[in-house]
C-alpha positions as CSV (number, residue, x, y, z in Angstrom):
1,X,-1.6,-15.3,16.2
2,X,-5.2,-15.9,15.0
3,X,-6.3,-12.8,16.8
4,X,-3.7,-10.7,14.9
5,X,-4.8,-12.2,11.6
6,X,-8.5,-11.4,12.2
7,X,-7.7,-7.9,13.4
8,X,-5.5,-7.4,10.3
9,X,-8.3,-8.6,8.0
10,X,-10.8,-6.3,9.8
11,X,-8.5,-3.3,9.5
12,X,-7.8,-3.9,5.8
13,X,-11.6,-4.2,5.1
14,X,-12.2,-0.9,6.9
15,X,-9.4,0.7,4.9
16,X,-10.9,-0.7,1.6
17,X,-14.3,0.5,2.5
18,X,-13.0,4.0,3.4
19,X,-10.9,4.2,0.2
20,X,-13.8,3.4,-2.0
21,X,-16.0,6.0,-0.2
22,X,-13.2,8.6,-0.5
23,X,-12.8,7.9,-4.2
24,X,-16.5,8.2,-4.8
25,X,-16.6,11.6,-3.0
26,X,-13.6,12.8,-5.0
27,X,-15.3,11.6,-8.2
28,X,-18.5,13.6,-7.4
29,X,-16.4,16.7,-6.8
30,X,-14.2,16.3,-9.9
31,X,-11.1,16.0,-7.8
32,X,-7.9,14.0,-8.3
33,X,-8.9,10.4,-7.7
34,X,-7.4,7.4,-5.8
35,X,-5.7,5.2,-8.3
36,X,-7.2,1.9,-9.3
37,X,-3.9,0.3,-8.4
38,X,-4.2,1.5,-4.8
39,X,-7.8,0.1,-4.6
40,X,-6.7,-3.2,-6.0
41,X,-3.6,-3.4,-3.7
42,X,-5.7,-2.9,-0.6
43,X,-8.2,-5.5,-1.8
44,X,-5.6,-8.1,-2.6
45,X,-3.9,-7.5,0.8
46,X,-7.2,-8.4,2.6
47,X,-9.6,-5.6,2.0
48,X,-11.7,-7.1,-0.7
49,X,-14.9,-7.6,1.4
50,X,-14.9,-4.0,2.6
51,X,-14.3,-2.8,-0.9
52,X,-17.0,-4.9,-2.3
53,X,-19.5,-3.7,0.3
54,X,-18.6,-0.1,-0.5
55,X,-18.9,-0.9,-4.3
56,X,-22.5,-2.0,-3.6
57,X,-23.4,0.7,-1.0
58,X,-22.1,3.7,-2.9
59,X,-22.5,2.3,-6.4
60,X,-18.9,3.1,-7.1
61,X,-16.9,1.3,-9.8
62,X,-20.0,-0.9,-10.2
63,X,-20.0,-0.6,-14.0
64,X,-16.5,-2.2,-14.1
65,X,-16.9,-5.9,-14.3
66,X,-13.3,-6.4,-13.1
67,X,-14.1,-4.7,-9.8
68,X,-17.5,-6.4,-9.3
69,X,-16.2,-9.8,-10.1
70,X,-12.7,-9.4,-8.7
71,X,-13.7,-7.9,-5.4
72,X,-16.3,-10.6,-5.0
73,X,-13.9,-13.5,-5.8
74,X,-11.2,-12.1,-3.6
75,X,-13.8,-11.8,-0.8
76,X,-14.6,-15.5,-1.1
77,X,-10.9,-16.4,-1.1
78,X,-10.2,-14.2,2.0
79,X,-13.2,-15.4,3.9
80,X,-12.2,-19.0,3.1
81,X,-8.7,-18.4,4.4
82,X,-10.0,-16.7,7.6
83,X,-12.4,-19.6,8.1
84,X,-9.6,-22.1,7.8
85,X,-7.3,-20.1,10.1
86,X,-10.0,-19.8,12.8
87,X,-10.8,-23.5,12.6
88,X,-7.3,-24.6,13.2
């Protein structure tokens, strides 16, 4: 069960990272964007660390305090949960 939870967390973070990258590229091209609701949903469901890393790497949504602070705090929460699960 622990392996599944870790794989799930990794997958969600890869998805979060990729969504932030895709949204940044769409923004550069002036295309229809990925909704903020979708970005938050993936982050809440476990992809906050990947989203936060992408925020820093691509400087995407970095002016929005809600994204900077929210992704960071969600990352801490998710990492704490994963740490707890692994230690059990």
